[in-house]
N, C-alpha and C positions, 0 to 999 in steps of 0.2 A: 504493500500500500504506500502511496505517496502522500505524505501528510505535511501541511504547512501551518505553522503557528505565526500569527500576526500579533505583535506585542508592542506596547509603547517603549519598553526597555528590555534588555536581556543581559545575561552575565557578561562582564563582571560588574554590572550596576547593582550590586547587592544592597546598597543603601536604599534603593527604592522600596524594598520590603519583601515579605515572604512570598509574594506571588512570583517573583523572579526565581527563587529557589524551587518553587513548586513546578514551574514550567521547565526549568532546567532538568530537574529530576525526571520528569515525565518524558521529555524529549530523549534523554539519554537512555532511559529504559526501553522506549519504543525502538530506538536504533539498535539496541542489543537484541531485540526480538526479531531483527532482520528487516525492518521497514525503513524506507527513505524518508528522513525527517529534515525539513528545512525551516529556518526561522527568519522572518523579516522583523526588524526592530529599529528604533531610532538609536542615536549615539549619546543620549543623555545619560549621566552617571548617577542620578539620584541625589546629588549634592549641589546642584546648581551649575554644574559644568558639563563637559563632554568627555566621553571615553576616548582614549588614545587608540583608536582602531581604524582600519581602512574603511572607507565608505563606498557604496555603489559597486561593490565587488564581493565575490564569494570568499568567505573566511572559513577555514576548516577548524572546528573545535572538537577534537577527538572524534571525528566521524560525522559530527553535525555540520550541515551547511548553513552558515549564518550570514545574512546580508544586513549590514548596518547602513542607515541613511541619516543624513543631517536633519535635525528638527528645526522648523522655522519658528514655532511658537511653543512655549512651555519651558519650565526649568527642571523641577524634580522629575516630571514625566513629560513626554512630548505631546503637546496638544495637537500638533499638526506636522506632517512631513510630506511635502509635495513629491519628493523623490521616491519615497516608499510607495505612495499611492499610485504613481505613474508606473512603477515597476510591477505592482500588483495587477494593474489593468492588463499588462502585457503577458503575465505569466500565470494568472489564476487558473486558467484552464489546464495547466500542466499537472494539477493536483487532484487527488480523489476526494479529499476532504480538507476543510480549512477551519482552524481553531482560532478564535478571536478572544482577546482580553483587553481591558482598559476602557471600560464603558464611559468613564467621565472625561475622556479625552476625545475630541472630535475625530482624531485619527481613526479610532475604532468604528465610529459611526459611518464615516466615509468609506472605510474598508468593507464594512458589512454591506453597504449599498452596491459596491463593485462586485462582490461575491454573489449577491442576490441576482443582480442583472445578468451575470454570466451563468447562472443556474448551477453553481457548485454547492454541494451539501456543506453545511457549516454548523458549528456550535459556538456559543458565546458563554464565557465564564464571568459573571459579575464579581466574583471574589468578595462576596458578602456586602458589596457596596449598596445593594438595594434593600438590605434589612432596615426596618423602620427606624431603629435607634441610630443607625449610621446615616440614613438619609436625612432625618430630621434633627439629629443631635450633633452632627459634625459639619462645620462650615456654614455658609449663608443659606438659609432655607429658601429665601427669595430667589437667589441666583440658581440654586439647584432646581427649583421648580421650573424656572424659565428655561434652563438648559434641557431639562428632561422633556418638557412639552415641545420644544422646538427641534430637538435633535435626539436626545438619549433614547427615548422609547422606540425610535425607528430602528435602532440596532437590535433590540429584542425582537421586533416584528420581522426584521430581515433574516434572522437566523432560523435554521431548520429546527434547532432545539436549544434550550437553555440548560447549562450544566451547573448544578448546585453541588456544594461540598458536603451537605448534610441535610437531613429532613428538617431540622430546626431552621436552617437558612432558607429553605424553600418556603416553609410556612410563613416565616417572618417577611418574606419578599413578595408575598402573593398580591399585594396591592398594586405592584408595578409589573408583575409578570402574568397576571391572570389571563388565561386563554392560550398561553404559549405551551408547547410541548416541552417537557423537562425530564431530566433524569438525575440520579445522584451517584457521584464517584468522589471519594475524598481526595485531598492532596496526599501525595505519596512521598515517602522519604527512604533513603538507604539506611535502615536502622542500624546496620553494623558500623556505620561511621560514628555513631553516637554512644556506643557501648562505654560504660564508665571505665575510665583508665586511671588506675591508682597512681601511676607515675605522673601523669598530667595533673592529677588532683594535688599531689604533694608539691610539685614544682610551682603551680600557680598560687597555691596557698602561701608558700614561702615568699614568692614574689610580691604578693599583696599584704604580707605581714599578718596573715590570718592563722590563729592557732590550729594545730592539726585536728583537735577535737571540737572545734567551734561549730555552731549551727549556722550555716550560711544560706541566706535567702537570695534568690536570683530573680530580678526583673530584666528581661531582655526584649528590647523593642524601642520604638520612638517614644520620647518623653512627651506625651500628649495628654491634655486634660481628661479625655474620655477614658484613659487607662486608670485614673484615680490612684496614682501611686501614693498620694498623700494619705490614703487610708492605711496603707502598710506602715508608713512613717509614724502616723499617730498611734498605731497599735504597739509600736516597739517598746515604749516605756512599760506597758503592762507585761510584755514578754520578758523584759529584762529583770523584773522582780523574781522570776523563776529561773531564768537562764541569762547570766551576765555575759555569756560568750556568744551572743547573737549578732550577726552582721548582715547588712543588706547591700548587695551589689546592684548598681544601676548601670546596665550595659546597653548601649545603643546610641543612635544619633540624637543630637539635641532637638527639641521641638521648639515651640514658641518661647522666645527669650523671657517674656513676662512670666510664663508658667514655670519655667525652670528656676527663675529667681525666687518665685513664691515657694517652691519646694526647698530651696536652699535656706530661705528665711525660716521655714518651718523646722528644718533640721537644727538650725542654730538656736531657735527659741526653746526647743525641747532638749537641747544639750546632747545631741546625737552625732556630733561631728566624727567621733571615732567609730560609730556603728554603721554609718552610711558611707559607702565608698563609691565615688563618682568615677566610673571606669570610662565612660564615653564610647564613641564609635570604635569598634574593633574590626580587624580583618576577618573576612568570611571564614577562613580556615582556622581561626582561633576559637570559634564557638564551641567545638567539642570540649576544649579544655575548661571553659567556664561552666559547662554543664557538669563535667566531672568534678569540679572543685566545689559544687554547690550541693545542698541537701533538700531544698524545696523551691519550686517554681511558683511565683506569685503573679497573679494578673486579676486584680479586682475591678475589671473594666465595666463601664456602662454600656458599651457596644463593641462586640468582637465577633469576627468570623471564625472560621476553623484555622486557628493560628498555627503557622509552621513552627514557631518557637515552642509552643506547647507540645506538639507531637514529637519534636526533636528531644525536648526535655524528658518526655515519657520514655523514649527509647534509651535515654541515659539513666533510667531508673529514678528519675526525679518525680516525687508526688506533686500534685497540683493543688494550689489554693486559688479557686476561680469563683466567678459569680455566675448566676443563671442568665447572664446576658451574653455568654459565650455560645456560639451557634451550636456546637456539639456537646453542650454540657450534659445532656441526657445520656449520651454514650459514655462519657467520662464517669458519670455517677454510676451507671449500670456496671461498668467494669471495675469500680472501686479504685480508680486511678488517682483519686484526690477528694478533697472536700469542696462542695458547691454551696455557696451562700448568696444571700441577697446583697446587692451592691451598696451596703450601708455600713457605716463605721462600727457599730456595736457587733454586727454579725462577723465582720472581718476580724476584729480583735478577738472575739470569743474563739473563732476557729484557729487563729494563729497561736493563741495561748495553748489550746488543746494539742496542736501539733508539736509545739515546742516542749511540752511536758509529758508527752506519751511516746517514748521511743518505739514501743511495740507497734503502735498505730502507724508511725512513720515508716517503719520497716515493712509492714504489710502493704501499705499504699505504694511504697517504692516498688515492690515486687509486682504488684498488680498493674502499675503504670507501664512497666516494661512489657508485660504480657499483652496489654491492650495495644500498645504501639505496634508490636509485631503482628498481632491479629488483624488490626484494622488499617494500619497506615504504611506497612512495608511496601515498597515500590513493586516488589514481586507479586503482590496481591492487587495493587492499584492499576498498574500498566495494562494487564490483560482486560480489566474492566473497561478502561478507557478505549482500548482497541475494539472491544465489543460495542461500545457506544458509537464509535466512528462507523462501524459496519452497519449498525442499526440506522443511522441517519442517511446512509447511502442506499440501503435496501428497503427501508420502511418497516423493518421488523422491530419488535419491542421485546427485548430480552428481559425476563422477569427479575433477574439479579440486579438490574439497574433501577428498579422502582420507578418505572416510567409513569408520568402523568400526562394524559393525552390533552390535546387542544379541546377546549369546550366549544 
């Protein structure tokens, strides 16, 4: 099968977020299964600059054929790229199926129209951007509604099917995708990459001056108000009454300057300068070391999709402390991979104290988190499902394992 992924960004633009890792993993796994996989993406790097890569020509990334194109509009993601769209017009018919992502960039909308016009089967992955909490709670609602009505919803209508990462995401996105055919395949990871490594654990703890036996909490992601990192910081004094050796690592790119400063002020007010470690943005290949060095992954988010950081952490045997605003919280709770709470301060504090004071519970959740990651998210399970989805949109079949929901 000849498969094309059309994305606003691709590796090594890891700073854009987990969607880049998700598509990279999927493309590589499909290639290993013997399929021809091509990627069209812009050259934005996710940090306001451009990747140092050749443009308008084929680049071989370990067997993947990747074409990068200069973006005309956009910084973190490419809002538009004339070169990419022109190349797509010329080559779309070369592929059996086209996979689109990046709904909030016009590049995706324009690409979907080209694919629709040429009659190529396609799917579109919203990556949780149409969940109600994300739509209404992140960014300007007025601007989003205007964009959605003028452009965004056309991309959904143009696609043969919509790809959701969990049933929770599909249900929460129904307002915007009602009437569209849809299926469910989770993001996949190479779980073996994230196996806890005791050598990496010891080395990184030494580098960060963390005691070998300390309880280390990890937040990995963009520092954004919707993540509610302040709830973890506010809970630390209560935890410290029971465990004086608790530390919080904040790993990831900085978000809004005002929010980050508010967090720093909160840390200072509570006297937690020694407990909260501001790691900042790290290289993509460093993430396994941070998972290995930690004991608990925290994400008390108000709105969250199927987070790549959470699934990677689970593969590294990290239990989760999350809210029921995470799209796949039901699966996480069913598998006993962590504690799920309401996104409010008292609930977060109560759960964190419980985890910090019950090593047996922490060990049990750790084991179950690893088992859940292997069962649900290992790329060896996910890639064949996505391949089945591609075949379904080409043939019109509806494989039951994909939990298809038909057009109404």
